[in-house]
Kinemage of the C-alpha trace (Angstrom):
@kinemage 1
@onewidth
@group {chain A} dominant
@subgroup {mainchain}
@vectorlist {calphas} color= white
{ca met a 1} P 146.760 -58.947 13.621
{ca ala a 2} L 145.896 -62.286 12.900
{ca gln a 3} L 145.308 -62.712 16.408
{ca gln a 4} L 143.012 -59.864 16.548
{ca thr a 5} L 141.045 -61.294 13.651
{ca his a 6} L 140.762 -64.516 15.623
{ca gln a 7} L 139.411 -62.515 18.653
{ca thr a 8} L 136.886 -60.754 16.670
{ca gly a 9} L 135.752 -64.119 15.405
{ca asp a 10} L 135.250 -65.654 18.723
{ca ala a 11} L 133.391 -62.652 19.942
{ca ala a 12} L 131.214 -62.998 17.025
{ca ala a 13} L 130.746 -66.645 17.743
{ca ala a 14} L 130.080 -65.813 21.308
{ca ala a 15} L 127.298 -63.084 20.547
{ca pro a 16} L 124.031 -64.598 19.977
{ca gly a 17} L 123.302 -63.247 16.525
{ca met a 18} L 119.901 -61.404 16.128
{ca pro a 19} L 119.035 -59.261 19.043
{ca gln a 20} L 115.270 -60.413 18.851
{ca leu a 21} L 116.254 -64.119 19.635
{ca asp a 22} L 118.466 -62.883 22.717
{ca phe a 23} L 116.736 -64.248 25.705
{ca ser a 24} L 118.165 -61.465 27.848
{ca asn a 25} L 116.221 -58.900 25.911
{ca trp a 26} L 112.984 -60.793 25.868
{ca asp a 27} L 111.629 -59.062 29.094
{ca asn a 28} L 112.055 -55.714 27.649
{ca gln a 29} L 110.730 -56.703 24.121
{ca ile a 30} L 107.553 -58.310 25.567
{ca phe a 31} L 106.799 -55.140 27.573
{ca trp a 32} L 107.093 -52.813 24.517
{ca leu a 33} L 105.034 -55.449 22.467
{ca leu a 34} L 102.376 -55.210 25.244
{ca val a 35} L 102.354 -51.443 25.292
{ca thr a 36} L 102.157 -51.096 21.687
{ca leu a 37} L 99.398 -53.531 21.370
{ca val a 38} L 97.442 -51.784 24.188
{ca leu a 39} L 98.124 -48.453 22.423
{ca ile a 40} L 97.026 -49.765 19.137
{ca phe a 41} L 93.969 -51.317 20.761
{ca phe a 42} L 92.965 -47.930 22.146
{ca val a 43} L 93.639 -45.928 19.086
{ca leu a 44} L 91.429 -48.415 17.159
{ca ser a 45} L 88.788 -48.838 19.520
{ca arg a 46} L 88.446 -44.951 20.501
{ca ile a 47} L 89.221 -43.479 16.976
{ca ala a 48} L 89.035 -45.530 13.965
{ca leu a 49} L 86.661 -48.187 14.786
{ca pro a 50} L 83.982 -45.495 15.884
{ca arg a 51} L 84.645 -43.541 12.550
{ca ile a 52} L 84.306 -46.726 10.734
{ca ala a 53} L 81.186 -47.866 12.681
{ca ser a 54} L 79.556 -44.508 12.077
{ca val a 55} L 80.427 -44.599 8.363
{ca leu a 56} L 78.974 -48.258 8.087
{ca ala a 57} L 75.904 -47.105 9.918
{ca glu a 58} L 75.527 -44.099 7.716
{ca arg a 59} L 75.862 -46.271 4.761
{ca gln a 60} L 73.476 -48.787 6.005
{ca gly a 61} L 70.885 -45.862 6.714
{ca thr a 62} L 71.410 -44.405 3.158
{ca ile a 63} L 70.726 -47.896 1.816
{ca thr a 64} L 67.609 -48.422 4.024
{ca lys a 65} L 66.321 -44.989 3.105
{ca asp a 66} L 67.227 -45.560 -0.603
{ca leu a 67} L 65.288 -49.124 -0.629
{ca ala a 68} L 62.283 -47.267 1.191
{ca glu a 69} L 62.308 -44.609 -1.418
{ca ala a 70} L 62.455 -47.195 -4.140
{ca glu a 71} L 59.631 -49.078 -2.676
{ca ala a 72} L 57.560 -45.939 -2.307
{ca leu a 73} L 58.573 -45.006 -6.019
{ca lys a 74} L 57.605 -48.310 -7.066
{ca ala a 75} L 54.267 -48.204 -5.321
{ca lys a 76} L 53.728 -44.751 -7.056
{ca ala a 77} L 54.604 -46.254 -10.280
{ca ala a 78} L 52.015 -48.854 -9.760
{ca glu a 79} L 49.481 -46.335 -8.760
{ca ala a 80} L 50.305 -44.346 -11.975
{ca glu a 81} L 50.036 -47.317 -14.057
{ca glu a 82} L 46.799 -48.328 -12.617
{ca ala a 83} L 45.538 -44.692 -13.059
{ca tyr a 84} L 46.648 -44.697 -16.570
{ca asn a 85} L 45.058 -48.053 -17.620
{ca gln a 86} L 41.778 -46.743 -15.893
{ca ala a 87} L 41.957 -43.426 -17.752
{ca leu a 88} L 42.719 -45.404 -20.943
{ca ala a 89} L 39.716 -47.562 -20.320
{ca asp a 90} L 37.346 -44.618 -19.446
{ca ala a 91} L 38.558 -42.981 -22.677
{ca arg a 92} L 37.911 -45.929 -24.889
{ca ala a 93} L 34.516 -46.214 -23.187
{ca glu a 94} L 33.815 -42.428 -23.820
{ca ala a 95} L 35.025 -43.051 -27.503
{ca gln a 96} L 32.697 -46.067 -27.850
{ca ser a 97} L 29.718 -43.975 -26.382
{ca ile a 98} L 30.612 -41.052 -28.749
{ca ile a 99} L 30.744 -43.455 -31.690
{ca ala a 100} L 27.540 -44.938 -30.722
{ca glu a 101} L 25.722 -41.526 -30.133
{ca asn a 102} L 27.374 -40.024 -33.547
{ca lys a 103} L 26.048 -43.339 -35.322
{ca ala a 104} L 22.749 -43.013 -33.754
{ca gln a 105} L 22.427 -39.502 -34.624
{ca met a 106} L 23.700 -40.169 -38.305
{ca gln a 107} L 21.201 -42.873 -38.777
{ca ala a 108} L 18.327 -40.629 -37.631
{ca glu a 109} L 19.590 -37.928 -40.006
{ca leu a 110} L 19.987 -40.512 -42.773
{ca lys a 111} L 16.262 -41.778 -41.852
{ca ala a 112} L 15.080 -38.021 -42.072
{ca ala a 113} L 16.801 -37.292 -45.339
{ca ile a 114} L 15.516 -40.685 -46.872
{ca glu a 115} L 11.979 -39.740 -45.645
{ca glu a 116} L 12.445 -36.040 -47.286
{ca ala a 117} L 13.799 -37.673 -50.264
{ca asp a 118} L 10.703 -40.053 -50.502
{ca ala a 119} L 8.248 -37.322 -49.922
{ca lys a 120} L 9.822 -35.114 -52.700
{ca ile a 121} L 9.886 -38.304 -54.974
{ca ala a 122} L 6.338 -38.960 -54.144
{ca ala a 123} L 5.448 -35.305 -54.829
{ca lys a 124} L 7.370 -35.424 -58.086
{ca leu a 125} L 5.865 -38.725 -59.110
{ca ala a 126} L 2.225 -37.459 -58.281
{ca gly a 127} L 3.055 -34.484 -60.333
{ca ser a 128} L 4.618 -36.588 -62.952
{ca glu a 129} L 1.409 -39.040 -62.958
{ca lys a 130} L -0.911 -35.960 -63.070
{ca ala a 131} L 1.234 -34.553 -66.127
{ca ile a 132} L 1.295 -38.010 -67.755
{ca ala a 133} L -2.775 -38.171 -67.147
{ca glu a 134} L -3.010 -34.626 -68.716
{ca ile a 135} L -0.690 -35.669 -71.595
{ca arg a 136} L -2.594 -38.875 -72.038
{ca ala a 137} L -6.051 -37.035 -72.148
{ca gly a 138} L -4.868 -34.573 -74.502
{ca ala a 139} L -3.291 -37.217 -76.649
{ca met a 140} L -6.550 -38.985 -76.605
{ca asp a 141} L -8.624 -35.912 -77.405
{ca ala a 142} L -5.958 -35.252 -80.307
{ca ile a 143} L -6.153 -38.749 -81.370
{ca arg a 144} L -10.024 -38.552 -81.348
{ca ala a 145} L -9.856 -35.306 -83.330
{ca val a 146} L -7.308 -36.651 -85.758
{ca ala a 147} L -9.420 -40.079 -86.296
{ca ser a 148} L -12.698 -38.109 -86.671
{ca asp a 149} L -10.915 -35.716 -89.310
{ca thr a 150} L -9.440 -38.601 -91.036
{ca ala a 151} L -12.526 -40.796 -91.115
{ca ala a 152} L -14.475 -37.768 -92.555
{ca glu a 153} L -11.786 -37.157 -95.286
{ca leu a 154} L -11.791 -40.906 -96.121
{ca ala a 155} L -15.637 -40.888 -96.403
{ca val a 156} L -15.496 -37.873 -98.700
{ca ala a 157} L -12.597 -39.222 -100.634
{ca val a 158} L -14.417 -42.728 -101.161
{ca gly a 159} L -17.263 -40.891 -102.527
{ca gly a 160} L -19.594 -40.658 -99.674
{ca thr a 161} L -20.909 -38.184 -97.255
{ca ala a 162} L -19.343 -37.483 -93.977
{ca asp a 163} L -22.032 -37.600 -91.122
{ca ala a 164} L -20.216 -36.248 -87.909
{ca ser a 165} L -22.383 -37.900 -85.405
{ca ala a 166} L -21.917 -41.163 -86.940
{ca ile a 167} L -18.035 -40.749 -87.191
{ca glu a 168} L -17.976 -39.622 -83.673
{ca val a 169} L -19.867 -42.834 -82.427
{ca ala a 170} L -17.653 -45.059 -84.506
{ca val a 171} L -14.227 -43.488 -83.290
{ca thr a 172} L -15.588 -43.418 -79.595
{ca ala a 173} L -16.374 -47.127 -80.024
{ca arg a 174} L -13.060 -47.871 -81.639
{ca met a 175} L -11.169 -46.054 -78.846
{ca lys a 176} L -13.004 -48.047 -76.244
{ca gly a 177} L -11.811 -51.165 -77.882
{ca val a 178} L -15.138 -52.400 -79.008
């Protein structure tokens, strides 16, 4: 048995170890390596790489399309902003025009109201002046009558006679400030 173990050990020592490193098998290994590489190349070049290329092309097309749409939307947004700013400027100008128009209309209405009020005041003033003149004339007549009566009464009270024409001349002269 010891001898058998020894022979097994010699055979193991004589065997090269890993089959990949056995030079007698390299021709076969290189053949299958080349077959496998060619097969992998054909599978990749005919199936996998075209699919990957189509996916990449589709992605690139989608990205390009999205960028073009983004540019178009950006241009539309710029146009919309410009239109908004123009509409805002137009609205402001129209508002200023309406304000100016209303201000002018209010000024005209105010001027007409002032003129109407001035006319009414002038009419009332004329009526008041006429009434004052009538009151003043009536007051003067009343004063003249009271002054004449008072002078006649005084002349009688002092013991004299009252001459109506002399009293009238004296009262008229006194009222004129003479």
